C-alpha positions as a printed NumPy array, in Angstrom:
array([[-211.204, -109.667, -207.418],
       [-212.034, -106.049, -207.189],
       [-214.302, -105.992, -210.208],
       [-216.203, -108.975, -208.939],
       [-216.755, -107.345, -205.203],
       [-217.773, -104.067, -206.857],
       [-220.643, -106.029, -208.391],
       [-221.574, -108.105, -205.65 ],
       [-221.887, -104.023, -204.02 ],
       [-224.385, -103.057, -206.549],
       [-228.118, -103.139, -205.897],
       [-230.26 , -106.222, -206.881],
       [-231.779, -104.204, -210.027],
       [-228.463, -102.88 , -211.025],
       [-227.224, -106.555, -211.086],
       [-230.088, -107.909, -213.254],
       [-229.542, -104.914, -215.682],
       [-226.326, -105.157, -216.054],
       [-226.505, -109.05 , -216.81 ],
       [-229.367, -108.47 , -219.253],
       [-227.731, -105.832, -221.193],
       [-224.856, -107.552, -221.349],
       [-226.917, -110.693, -222.691],
       [-228.343, -108.312, -225.278],
       [-225.034, -106.401, -226.596],
       [-223.478, -109.84 , -226.924],
       [-226.28 , -111.228, -228.975],
       [-226.407, -108.118, -231.106],
       [-222.643, -108.23 , -231.556],
       [-222.804, -111.711, -232.732],
       [-225.673, -110.351, -235.168],
       [-223.724, -107.8  , -236.245],
       [-220.914, -109.595, -237.042],
       [-222.74 , -112.215, -238.912],
       [-224.612, -109.389, -240.88 ],
       [-221.312, -108.021, -241.822],
       [-219.854, -111.77 , -243.162],
       [-223.107, -112.174, -244.966],
       [-223.388, -108.712, -246.717],
       [-219.242, -108.912, -247.543],
       [-219.68 , -112.398, -249.107],
       [-222.534, -111.196, -251.074],
       [-220.549, -107.964, -252.38 ],
       [-217.455, -109.768, -253.407],
       [-219.596, -112.7  , -254.974],
       [-221.077, -109.51 , -257.051],
       [-217.82 , -108.146, -258.007],
       [-216.413, -111.121, -258.987],
       [-219.639, -111.822, -261.377],
       [-218.851, -107.992, -262.41 ],
       [-214.66 , -108.604, -262.875],
       [-215.688, -111.92 , -265.083],
       [-218.144, -109.785, -267.365],
       [-215.527, -106.866, -267.944],
       [-212.784, -109.472, -268.425],
       [-214.857, -111.484, -271.355],
       [-215.872, -107.764, -272.431],
       [-212.173, -106.764, -272.986],
       [-211.174, -109.612, -274.277],
       [-214.368, -109.654, -276.766],
       [-212.978, -106.09 , -278.038],
       [-209.273, -107.137, -278.598],
       [-209.916, -110.139, -280.02 ],
       [-212.821, -108.463, -283.248],
       [-212.326, -104.825, -282.969],
       [-208.317, -104.193, -283.166],
       [-205.497, -105.238, -285.202],
       [-202.997, -107.365, -283.484],
       [-200.315, -104.959, -284.777],
       [-201.534, -101.635, -283.806],
       [-199.985, -101.489, -280.217],
       [-201.824,  -97.786, -280.216],
       [-205.615,  -99.485, -280.491],
       [-204.965, -101.804, -277.756],
       [-204.049,  -98.837, -275.832],
       [-207.278,  -97.254, -276.468],
       [-209.048,  -99.881, -275.511],
       [-207.234, -100.02 , -271.736],
       [-207.561,  -96.478, -271.487],
       [-211.671,  -96.711, -272.226],
       [-212.646,  -99.443, -269.879],
       [-210.481,  -97.633, -266.889],
       [-212.623,  -94.145, -268.017],
       [-215.452,  -95.654, -268.189],
       [-215.483,  -98.49 , -265.153],
       [-214.267,  -96.916, -262.086],
       [-214.144, -100.436, -260.196],
       [-211.153, -101.145, -262.207],
       [-208.23 , -100.673, -260.629],
       [-205.43 , -102.209, -263.364],
       [-205.352, -103.746, -266.687],
       [-202.76 , -105.478, -267.998],
       [-202.235, -107.065, -272.067],
       [-199.275, -108.972, -272.545],
       [-198.069, -110.481, -276.126],
       [-197.321, -114.117, -276.359],
       [-193.877, -113.673, -275.661],
       [-195.393, -112.327, -272.195],
       [-194.394, -108.763, -273.302],
       [-196.724, -106.12 , -271.906],
       [-198.029, -104.48 , -274.566],
       [-200.744, -102.135, -273.235],
       [-201.169, -101.222, -269.584],
       [-203.597,  -98.711, -267.507],
       [-199.676,  -97.607, -266.075],
       [-197.52 ,  -96.242, -269.015],
       [-194.357,  -96.844, -267.338],
       [-194.766, -100.737, -266.721],
       [-195.504, -100.854, -271.15 ],
       [-192.422, -102.949, -272.55 ],
       [-191.793, -105.071, -269.319],
       [-191.27 , -108.833, -269.458],
       [-193.997, -110.744, -267.75 ],
       [-192.973, -111.987, -264.384],
       [-196.769, -112.851, -263.013],
       [-196.847, -116.801, -262.686],
       [-200.431, -116.727, -263.358],
       [-200.226, -114.766, -266.802],
       [-197.183, -117.515, -267.624],
       [-200.241, -120.06 , -267.083],
       [-202.891, -118.294, -269.102],
       [-200.483, -118.205, -272.21 ],
       [-199.328, -121.597, -272.054],
       [-202.615, -123.434, -270.887],
       [-205.092, -121.013, -272.673],
       [-206.878, -121.537, -268.991],
       [-208.515, -118.249, -267.486],
       [-208.464, -117.705, -263.685],
       [-210.379, -115.525, -261.346],
       [-209.627, -115.234, -257.671],
       [-209.104, -112.97 , -254.872],
       [-205.84 , -111.835, -254.702],
       [-204.763, -110.708, -250.907],
       [-206.304, -112.643, -247.688],
       [-206.333, -109.341, -246.235],
       [-209.487, -108.111, -245.285],
       [-208.627, -104.622, -245.462],
       [-206.375, -104.486, -248.375],
       [-207.673, -107.659, -250.638],
       [-208.619, -107.037, -254.549],
       [-210.478, -109.188, -257.062],
       [-208.141, -110.329, -259.986],
       [-209.207, -111.768, -263.231],
       [-206.393, -113.442, -265.922],
       [-208.399, -114.412, -269.286],
       [-206.344, -115.414, -272.608],
       [-207.152, -113.757, -276.112],
       [-207.57 , -116.498, -278.326],
       [-207.456, -116.23 , -282.274],
       [-208.657, -119.458, -283.547],
       [-206.767, -121.906, -281.527],
       [-203.693, -119.89 , -281.008],
       [-203.164, -117.742, -277.535],
       [-202.966, -114.377, -279.255],
       [-202.224, -112.777, -275.646],
       [-203.133, -112.333, -272.153],
       [-205.25 , -109.853, -270.368],
       [-205.042, -109.225, -266.899],
       [-207.708, -107.232, -264.656],
       [-207.73 , -105.918, -260.703],
       [-210.987, -104.949, -259.675],
       [-210.72 , -102.551, -256.296],
       [-213.329, -103.313, -253.433],
       [-213.434, -100.179, -252.16 ],
       [-216.711,  -99.595, -252.106],
       [-217.141, -102.978, -250.214],
       [-215.642, -101.242, -247.156],
       [-217.67 ,  -98.2  , -247.279],
       [-220.814, -100.632, -247.603],
       [-219.697, -102.645, -244.309],
       [-218.764,  -99.548, -242.721],
       [-222.434,  -98.134, -243.094],
       [-224.109, -101.562, -242.255],
       [-222.327, -101.469, -238.907],
       [-222.858,  -97.973, -238.039],
       [-226.276,  -98.757, -238.883],
       [-226.605, -101.99 , -236.543],
       [-224.827, -100.158, -233.872],
       [-227.448,  -97.036, -233.924],
       [-229.956,  -99.972, -233.529],
       [-228.08 , -101.642, -230.969],
       [-227.648,  -98.606, -228.731],
       [-231.85 ,  -97.575, -229.114],
       [-232.516, -101.24 , -228.152],
       [-230.264, -101.652, -225.28 ],
       [-231.634,  -98.213, -224.145],
       [-235.645,  -98.86 , -224.482],
       [-234.631, -102.842, -222.995],
       [-232.631, -100.659, -219.819],
       [-235.553,  -98.394, -219.447],
       [-238.249, -100.787, -219.414],
       [-236.413, -103.371, -217.28 ],
       [-235.698, -100.598, -214.669],
       [-239.622,  -99.803, -214.334],
       [-240.645, -103.534, -214.279],
       [-237.699, -104.279, -211.788],
       [-238.856, -101.088, -209.686],
       [-242.579, -102.   , -209.662],
       [-242.545, -105.807, -209.581],
       [-239.591, -106.441, -207.057],
       [-238.167, -103.376, -205.595],
       [-241.273, -101.573, -204.156],
       [-242.405, -104.897, -202.483],
       [-238.584, -105.995, -201.16 ],
       [-238.378, -101.963, -199.775],
       [-241.95 , -102.379, -197.776],
       [-240.745, -105.971, -196.68 ],
       [-237.087, -104.142, -195.041],
       [-239.493, -101.738, -193.694],
       [-241.672, -104.079, -191.919],
       [-238.065, -105.763, -190.77 ],
       [-237.082, -102.198, -189.151],
       [-240.023, -102.063, -187.333],
       [-239.536, -105.689, -185.889],
       [-235.786, -104.846, -184.995],
       [-236.665, -101.376, -183.279],
       [-239.636, -103.829, -181.224],
       [-242.984, -103.938, -182.849],
       [-243.676, -107.288, -183.403],
       [-247.328, -106.735, -184.633],
       [-246.289, -105.302, -187.972],
       [-247.475, -107.386, -191.13 ],
       [-246.335, -107.338, -194.74 ],
       [-249.138, -106.234, -197.339],
       [-247.78 , -108.176, -200.049],
       [-250.507, -110.579, -200.895],
       [-248.662, -111.387, -204.387],
       [-248.556, -115.14 , -205.674],
       [-244.876, -114.933, -206.655],
       [-241.706, -115.48 , -204.989],
       [-241.961, -112.31 , -203.202],
       [-245.213, -113.023, -202.308],
       [-244.2  , -116.22 , -200.595],
       [-241.167, -114.427, -199.003],
       [-243.625, -111.953, -197.361],
       [-246.211, -114.688, -196.223],
       [-243.053, -116.495, -194.398],
       [-241.865, -112.876, -192.929],
       [-245.536, -112.524, -191.459],
       [-245.528, -115.855, -189.813],
       [-241.806, -115.268, -188.369],
       [-243.285, -112.026, -187.024],
       [-245.931, -114.053, -185.472],
       [-243.655, -116.364, -183.827],
       [-241.367, -113.911, -182.803],
       [-244.249, -111.907, -180.698],
       [-245.033, -115.304, -179.355],
       [-241.784, -116.258, -178.257],
       [-241.293, -112.725, -176.777],
       [-244.128, -112.819, -174.631],
       [-242.87 , -116.553, -173.382],
       [-239.551, -114.947, -172.077],
       [-241.06 , -112.363, -170.427],
       [-242.969, -114.454, -168.497],
       [-240.147, -116.767, -168.352],
       [-238.224, -113.882, -167.046],
       [-240.711, -112.979, -163.876],
       [-240.144, -116.29 , -162.249],
       [-236.226, -117.222, -163.767],
       [-234.286, -114.544, -160.787],
       [-235.688, -116.777, -157.647],
       [-234.939, -119.933, -159.634],
       [-231.138, -118.517, -160.389],
       [-230.986, -117.409, -156.573],
       [-231.738, -121.287, -155.431],
       [-229.647, -122.54 , -158.124],
       [-226.732, -120.324, -157.295],
       [-227.227, -121.376, -153.406],
       [-227.303, -125.238, -154.457],
       [-224.389, -124.604, -156.638],
       [-222.503, -122.403, -154.3  ],
       [-223.043, -125.064, -151.39 ],
       [-222.106, -128.304, -153.952],
       [-219.01 , -125.941, -154.705],
       [-218.196, -125.356, -150.88 ],
       [-218.197, -129.025, -150.748],
       [-216.406, -130.097, -153.551],
       [-213.632, -127.564, -152.096],
       [-213.476, -128.851, -148.714],
       [-213.323, -132.652, -149.966],
       [-210.41 , -131.56 , -152.729],
       [-208.921, -129.836, -149.987],
       [-208.961, -133.343, -147.526],
       [-207.908, -135.311, -150.338],
       [-204.61 , -133.128, -150.605],
       [-204.017, -133.154, -147.118],
       [-204.814, -136.944, -147.271],
       [-202.08 , -137.256, -149.749],
       [-200.039, -134.823, -148.151],
       [-200.163, -137.026, -144.619],
       [-199.572, -140.047, -146.775],
       [-196.435, -138.405, -148.521],
       [-194.914, -137.811, -144.932],
       [-196.205, -141.36 , -144.093],
       [-193.88 , -142.552, -146.615],
       [-190.957, -140.262, -146.009],
       [-191.166, -140.251, -141.777],
       [-188.516, -142.857, -141.652],
       [-186.323, -141.255, -144.104],
       [-186.721, -137.874, -142.442],
       [-186.281, -139.601, -139.051],
       [-182.855, -141.043, -140.257],
       [-181.649, -137.744, -141.558],
       [-182.333, -136.073, -138.082],
       [-181.374, -139.112, -136.125],
       [-177.661, -139.368, -137.847],
       [-176.278, -135.984, -137.125],
       [-178.042, -135.829, -133.793],
       [-175.627, -139.191, -132.783],
       [-172.56 , -137.829, -134.829],
       [-173.154, -134.827, -131.907],
       [-173.668, -136.595, -129.379],
       [-170.498, -138.132, -129.794],
       [-168.417, -135.38 , -130.759],
       [-169.824, -133.811, -127.78 ],
       [-168.498, -136.984, -125.676],
       [-165.083, -136.366, -127.467],
       [-165.023, -132.729, -126.655],
       [-165.382, -133.512, -122.977],
       [-162.62 , -135.996, -122.825],
       [-160.376, -133.747, -124.642],
       [-160.978, -130.706, -122.589],
       [-160.599, -132.456, -119.208],
       [-157.32 , -133.478, -119.793],
       [-156.403, -130.003, -121.57 ],
       [-155.205, -128.052, -118.412],
       [-152.742, -131.169, -117.304],
       [-151.235, -131.337, -120.89 ],
       [-150.689, -127.581, -121.063],
       [-149.109, -127.607, -117.874],
       [-146.646, -130.112, -118.972],
       [-146.22 , -128.316, -122.473],
       [-145.382, -124.924, -120.531],
       [-142.837, -126.466, -118.168],
       [-140.661, -128.388, -120.802],
       [-141.629, -126.659, -124.237],
       [-139.005, -124.337, -125.793],
       [-140.974, -123.364, -128.624],
       [-141.679, -119.509, -129.002],
       [-145.124, -118.159, -128.173],
       [-145.673, -116.673, -131.515],
       [-144.311, -120.159, -133.402],
       [-147.142, -122.122, -131.168],
       [-149.735, -119.816, -131.914],
       [-149.15 , -119.793, -135.699],
       [-148.789, -123.623, -135.839],
       [-151.862, -124.043, -134.093],
       [-153.719, -121.918, -136.441],
       [-152.468, -123.589, -139.358],
       [-153.313, -126.688, -137.659],
       [-156.867, -125.662, -136.919],
       [-157.357, -124.446, -140.962],
       [-155.861, -128.106, -142.068],
       [-158.338, -130.126, -139.891],
       [-161.207, -128.357, -141.375],
       [-160.199, -128.857, -144.793],
       [-160.987, -131.612, -147.172],
       [-158.911, -134.778, -146.998],
       [-156.242, -135.387, -149.164],
       [-156.902, -138.615, -152.114],
       [-153.15 , -138.971, -152.788],
       [-152.625, -139.539, -149.076],
       [-150.311, -142.508, -149.208],
       [-148.108, -140.795, -151.736],
       [-147.694, -137.548, -149.528],
       [-147.089, -139.889, -146.537],
       [-143.939, -141.331, -148.526],
       [-142.821, -137.746, -149.512],
       [-143.516, -136.432, -146.206],
       [-141.474, -139.648, -144.348],
       [-138.39 , -138.883, -146.589],
       [-138.282, -135.093, -145.441],
       [-138.368, -136.207, -142.109],
       [-135.68 , -138.498, -142.502],
       [-133.79 , -136.053, -144.338],
       [-134.508, -133.474, -141.476],
       [-132.889, -136.026, -138.658],
       [-136.077, -137.091, -137.349],
       [-135.477, -140.197, -135.844],
       [-139.222, -141.603, -135.713],
       [-140.058, -140.638, -139.078],
       [-142.451, -142.411, -139.887],
       [-144.566, -142.315, -136.83 ],
       [-144.531, -138.391, -137.039],
       [-145.946, -138.423, -140.669],
       [-148.348, -141.001, -139.834],
       [-149.56 , -138.412, -137.052],
       [-149.213, -135.148, -139.36 ],
       [-151.514, -136.723, -142.068],
       [-154.142, -137.552, -139.301],
       [-154.206, -133.37 , -138.236],
       [-154.066, -133.169, -142.6  ],
       [-150.54 , -131.441, -142.177],
       [-149.301, -134.01 , -145.186],
       [-148.296, -130.609, -147.   ],
       [-144.268, -130.968, -146.572],
       [-143.964, -127.19 , -147.477],
       [-146.096, -126.679, -144.083],
       [-144.42 , -129.811, -142.138],
       [-140.999, -128.197, -142.9  ],
       [-142.26 , -124.743, -141.957],
       [-143.229, -125.597, -138.592],
       [-140.743, -128.69 , -138.015],
       [-139.5  , -127.192, -134.639],
       [-142.737, -127.2  , -133.212],
       [-143.817, -130.374, -134.54 ],
       [-141.039, -132.461, -133.27 ],
       [-141.726, -131.359, -129.951],
       [-143.479, -134.22 , -128.48 ],
       [-145.25 , -132.141, -125.348],
       [-146.554, -129.506, -128.145],
       [-147.644, -132.754, -130.815],
       [-150.006, -133.473, -127.667],
       [-151.275, -130.398, -127.286],
       [-152.047, -129.799, -130.994],
       [-153.718, -133.344, -130.994],
       [-156.07 , -132.486, -128.442],
       [-156.742, -128.994, -129.987],
       [-157.319, -130.614, -133.502],
       [-159.804, -133.284, -132.155],
       [-161.48 , -130.297, -130.574],
       [-161.514, -128.442, -133.48 ],
       [-162.747, -131.288, -135.843],
       [-165.55 , -131.87 , -133.285],
       [-167.009, -128.602, -133.516],
       [-166.925, -128.467, -137.103],
       [-168.705, -132.326, -137.251],
       [-171.055, -130.543, -134.771],
       [-171.786, -127.189, -136.859],
       [-172.413, -129.647, -140.035],
       [-174.744, -131.701, -138.407],
       [-176.839, -128.945, -136.538],
       [-176.779, -127.595, -139.976],
       [-178.251, -130.822, -141.724],
       [-180.808, -131.436, -138.984],
       [-181.722, -127.378, -139.092],
       [-182.515, -128.049, -143.172],
       [-184.525, -130.902, -142.935],
       [-186.76 , -128.989, -140.549],
       [-186.804, -125.923, -142.485],
       [-188.083, -128.162, -145.461],
       [-190.43 , -130.179, -143.232],
       [-191.951, -126.754, -142.122],
       [-191.967, -125.637, -145.79 ],
       [-193.685, -128.418, -146.562],
       [-196.331, -128.609, -144.03 ],
       [-196.949, -125.169, -143.271],
       [-199.188, -122.694, -145.107],
       [-202.733, -121.695, -145.778],
       [-203.629, -123.797, -149.105],
       [-205.306, -121.046, -150.518],
       [-202.955, -118.154, -150.208],
       [-201.271, -116.78 , -153.05 ],
       [-197.499, -115.725, -152.88 ],
       [-194.295, -115.611, -154.839],
       [-192.72 , -119.161, -154.991],
       [-189.352, -119.931, -156.064],
       [-189.584, -122.943, -158.002],
       [-185.754, -124.242, -157.259],
       [-186.342, -123.716, -153.284],
       [-189.608, -125.97 , -153.86 ],
       [-187.848, -128.628, -155.667],
       [-184.856, -128.178, -153.309],
       [-187.485, -129.001, -150.247],
       [-188.812, -132.013, -151.731],
       [-185.443, -133.641, -152.498],
       [-184.369, -132.991, -148.998],
       [-187.212, -134.813, -147.249],
       [-186.319, -137.409, -149.887],
       [-182.567, -137.437, -149.258],
       [-182.523, -140.436, -147.485],
       [-184.855, -142.648, -149.657],
       [-183.23 , -141.151, -152.664],
       [-179.387, -141.93 , -151.733],
       [-180.471, -145.782, -150.775],
       [-182.373, -146.286, -153.749],
       [-181.475, -144.445, -156.732],
       [-178.763, -142.006, -158.092],
       [-180.124, -138.492, -157.994],
       [-178.826, -135.6  , -160.672],
       [-180.307, -132.183, -160.365],
       [-179.709, -129.542, -163.366],
       [-181.563, -126.564, -162.113],
       [-181.457, -123.379, -163.986],
       [-179.968, -119.833, -162.09 ],
       [-181.884, -117.22 , -161.583],
       [-185.514, -118.335, -162.122],
       [-188.232, -116.096, -161.892],
       [-190.727, -116.669, -159.167],
       [-194.495, -118.289, -160.111],
       [-197.683, -116.672, -158.612],
       [-199.022, -119.999, -156.477],
       [-199.793, -121.511, -152.858],
       [-197.726, -123.795, -150.843],
       [-199.416, -126.872, -152.757],
       [-197.468, -126.627, -155.244],
       [-194.797, -128.185, -153.144],
       [-196.608, -131.521, -153.147],
       [-196.285, -131.539, -156.883],
       [-192.306, -132.186, -156.671],
       [-192.536, -134.21 , -153.81 ],
       [-195.598, -136.711, -155.923],
       [-193.546, -136.805, -158.433],
       [-189.965, -137.99 , -156.99 ],
       [-191.561, -140.853, -155.013],
       [-193.539, -142.026, -157.565],
       [-190.135, -142.17 , -159.656],
       [-188.111, -143.453, -156.805],
       [-190.678, -146.061, -156.835],
       [-190.657, -146.771, -160.702],
       [-186.798, -147.092, -160.668],
       [-186.4  , -149.175, -157.212],
       [-188.551, -151.997, -158.46 ],
       [-187.1  , -152.269, -161.445],
       [-183.339, -151.519, -161.455],
       [-182.342, -151.215, -157.729],
       [-179.755, -148.715, -155.859],
       [-176.705, -149.201, -158.39 ],
       [-178.581, -148.649, -161.818],
       [-181.411, -146.505, -160.997],
       [-181.042, -143.028, -161.859],
       [-183.421, -139.941, -161.523],
       [-182.812, -136.713, -163.383],
       [-184.511, -133.105, -162.097],
       [-184.048, -130.023, -163.984],
       [-185.695, -126.747, -164.465],
       [-185.747, -123.994, -167.123],
       [-187.048, -120.715, -168.332],
       [-188.893, -121.312, -171.437],
       [-191.11 , -119.352, -173.536],
       [-192.936, -117.387, -170.479],
       [-192.755, -120.094, -168.376],
       [-191.175, -122.703, -165.658],
       [-190.723, -125.922, -167.043],
       [-189.468, -128.868, -164.935],
       [-188.663, -132.014, -165.727],
       [-188.529, -135.395, -163.628],
       [-187.   , -138.418, -165.644],
       [-186.32 , -141.622, -164.483],
       [-184.877, -144.798, -166.184],
       [-187.379, -146.878, -164.902],
       [-189.332, -149.325, -166.85 ],
       [-191.849, -146.817, -168.438],
       [-195.253, -146.681, -168.601],
       [-197.167, -149.065, -170.914],
       [-198.972, -147.297, -173.724],
       [-202.2  , -148.786, -173.221],
       [-202.377, -146.958, -169.69 ],
       [-200.612, -143.832, -170.478],
       [-204.305, -142.   , -171.097],
       [-205.2  , -143.19 , -167.711],
       [-202.268, -142.27 , -165.339],
       [-203.522, -139.159, -164.18 ],
       [-207.386, -140.652, -163.27 ],
       [-208.045, -140.618, -159.811],
       [-207.694, -144.404, -157.497],
       [-205.82 , -145.283, -161.086],
       [-202.603, -146.961, -159.411],
       [-200.401, -149.922, -160.958],
       [-199.137, -150.83 , -157.306],
       [-200.494, -153.925, -155.347],
       [-203.673, -153.39 , -153.27 ],
       [-202.948, -151.613, -150.17 ],
       [-199.47 , -150.038, -151.253],
       [-201.092, -146.802, -153.008],
       [-204.432, -144.63 , -153.081],
       [-203.925, -143.922, -156.677],
       [-204.5  , -140.205, -156.267],
       [-200.658, -138.977, -156.165],
       [-200.646, -138.415, -159.765],
       [-204.547, -137.418, -160.277],
       [-203.645, -134.361, -157.014],
       [-200.55 , -133.477, -159.125],
       [-202.688, -132.985, -162.07 ],
       [-205.139, -131.137, -160.419],
       [-202.23 , -128.765, -158.479],
       [-200.888, -128.291, -161.578],
       [-203.969, -126.804, -163.554],
       [-204.794, -125.081, -160.438],
       [-201.644, -122.773, -160.775],
       [-202.383, -122.463, -164.671],
       [-199.822, -125.112, -165.735],
       [-199.65 , -128.164, -167.745],
       [-198.276, -131.775, -167.043],
       [-197.374, -134.269, -169.837],
       [-195.972, -137.206, -169.719],
       [-193.515, -138.955, -171.863],
       [-192.719, -142.42 , -171.723],
       [-190.791, -145.409, -173.364],
       [-189.221, -148.603, -172.236],
       [-186.295, -147.557, -170.028],
       [-187.374, -144.159, -169.8  ],
       [-189.988, -141.961, -168.428],
       [-190.382, -138.028, -167.949],
       [-192.97 , -135.935, -166.332],
       [-192.93 , -132.411, -167.703],
       [-194.636, -129.611, -165.972],
       [-195.228, -126.05 , -167.195],
       [-195.933, -123.39 , -164.812],
       [-196.868, -119.741, -166.207],
       [-194.495, -116.874, -165.263],
       [-196.259, -113.877, -163.958],
       [-196.489, -110.672, -166.435],
       [-193.671, -108.908, -163.866],
       [-191.403, -111.703, -164.015],
       [-191.488, -112.338, -167.313],
       [-190.377, -108.305, -168.206],
       [-187.336, -108.936, -166.014],
       [-189.145, -107.734, -162.443],
       [-186.823, -107.99 , -159.578],
       [-189.468, -108.585, -156.801],
       [-190.146, -111.905, -158.347],
       [-186.855, -113.363, -159.135],
       [-184.596, -115.578, -156.936],
       [-181.281, -114.233, -156.049],
       [-179.699, -117.6  , -155.096],
       [-179.77 , -121.166, -156.123],
       [-180.53 , -123.769, -153.72 ],
       [-178.134, -125.904, -152.329],
       [-177.19 , -128.627, -154.298],
       [-178.693, -132.283, -152.954],
       [-175.819, -134.543, -152.767]])
C-alpha cells in the first residue's frame, strides 16, 4: 500500500514517464531474453556441428592411419587433437573390451569403461551426439562414435566439446543490449518529459493559475487555451464555469440586498407561531393535568375523608375517656395499694405496647398468658388475659413483671383509659400524616412554573403520582415498587410529574379492564444506567396489539370508548419526555406491557456531585 500511495502523490508527468519507461524496460527485457535465447540456440547448433565434424575426423585418423596394436600412436592422435582444437575439453578411446587405451587425461588410461553410452556404441555400433548437462552454466556437448574395421567394432571414441565461448558471447550480447536499452530509455524519457511539459503541463498550470484567481474573487478571468484536444475542452468548460459563477455571484449579491427585510419579517412570523404553539401546548398539558385530577379527585377525597373520619371518631373517644378520668383516678387513689413508681412504670409499659403492632399469634399467646395467670392464683384469669391482649400486653414476661398492678381492678380501669387515650392519639397522628402526605403530593403535582428548570428527585416525583393514585390502585391492582437508592437528580420542570401519573393511570385502566383487582399487577422501578435514569412502568394487562404500537403516542389516538379519554395522555407523556432530553419506549406482548423512560443525568450528577443526588428514599407506598 505504501508504494501505491507514493505513486498517487506523484505529478501527472512523472506518472506518465514512469508508466512509459516501465513498458519500455519490460518490452526491451523481453527482447533481450529472446535475442539471448536465439543466439544461444544458434551457438549450440554450431558447436554440435563442430563436435560432429571433429569426431568424424579423429575416427578417420584412428581408422586409417594407425596400427591398432600400437598404443603410443593412438595417444599421439589424442594429444594432437587436444592441442589443435581448444574447443575440445576431453577425448577418450576404448578398445572393444571397454578398456581405456588412450585419454587426454593420462591418469585414466587403463580404466574399465563405466559409461553406458560407450557400452551402447560397442554393442550396437551406433554414434550419439547430445548435450551432456541441462545446467545452462555448466553443460557440454558430448559425442560418442564407434571405430569400425569392416563390420567389426574396433573401439569407441568419446569427445567432450566445451561451450565456454558461448557464455562469453552471450554476456557480450546482453551487455550491448543493456547499453542500447539504457540509451533508449534515457532518450524516450527526455523526449516524453519535453512533450508532456509543452503539450499538457504548461496548459494545466495556466488553468490552475486561472482557478486561483477565481478563488481569490476575480470572476472575470478567462483561460486562453484554444487547443482542440481534451485540455482545450477543459479550458472552454472552465471559461463557461467562470461566467456562470460570476453571474450567480451577481444574483446572490442582489438577493442579499433584500434578504434582511424578508428574514426579519419571517422571523417575526415564526416567533408568533412559536409563541402560539407554546401556549397551545401548555394549555393542552394543563388540560390533560386537569383531566387527570378529575379522574383522581374521588380517590383523593377518599384518601382525605377516611383519616378525617378516623380523627373525628378518636377525638370523641378521647373526650369521653378524659371526662371520666378524674373520677376513676379518685377511686384509684383511695383504694389502690400499688406503689407510685410501680404504677408509673406499668403505665409507661402499657403506652409503649399499645403503640406497637399487634401480634399475629394472639390465640397462642392468650393460652400461654391464661396458663401463667392461673398458676399465679388469679381467679378470673381468662377475663384478665383477654383484657391484657386488648392492651397488647400479651407477653408472659411483661405480664408477670407487673402482675401486682394488673391484678388490681381499680388500676386496671386507669390502665384501660390511659391505653385508649394513647391509641387515639396515635391514630390521630397517623391520620394527620396521611392527610398531609396527600396534600403535599397534590401541591407538588399542581404547583410550580412549567418553564422553570430545577433539580428534580425522580423517586420523589414517582412517589407523588403513587400517593395521588393510592386509592385507585389499592382497589384495582397489586402495586410493587422497586426504586433504586441514592439516584442522582435530573434537571427539569414540574411537568415531569405528569409523566408518571399518566403512565400509572394508563396501566391502571389496562389492568382493571382485563384482570380485575384480584390478578392485576403494576410494577414501578427506577435505576441508574449508563448516565441515565431509567424508569419502568410494567403491567400485566392485555398488552398493546402489534398493529397499533406505532400509533400509541400519536395525538388523539385512543383505544377507549368515545367519551372515556382524550387521546392525549401518552402523546403528552412522549412530548414531556422529549422536552427533558429523554426517550420513551414501549415493549408489549399479550399479557404484559412495559413503558420504559430514560432521562439524562446532568454532568455534575454523573460525576457524583453531592448537590444533585437524593439523600433519602421516598416512603414506600403500601
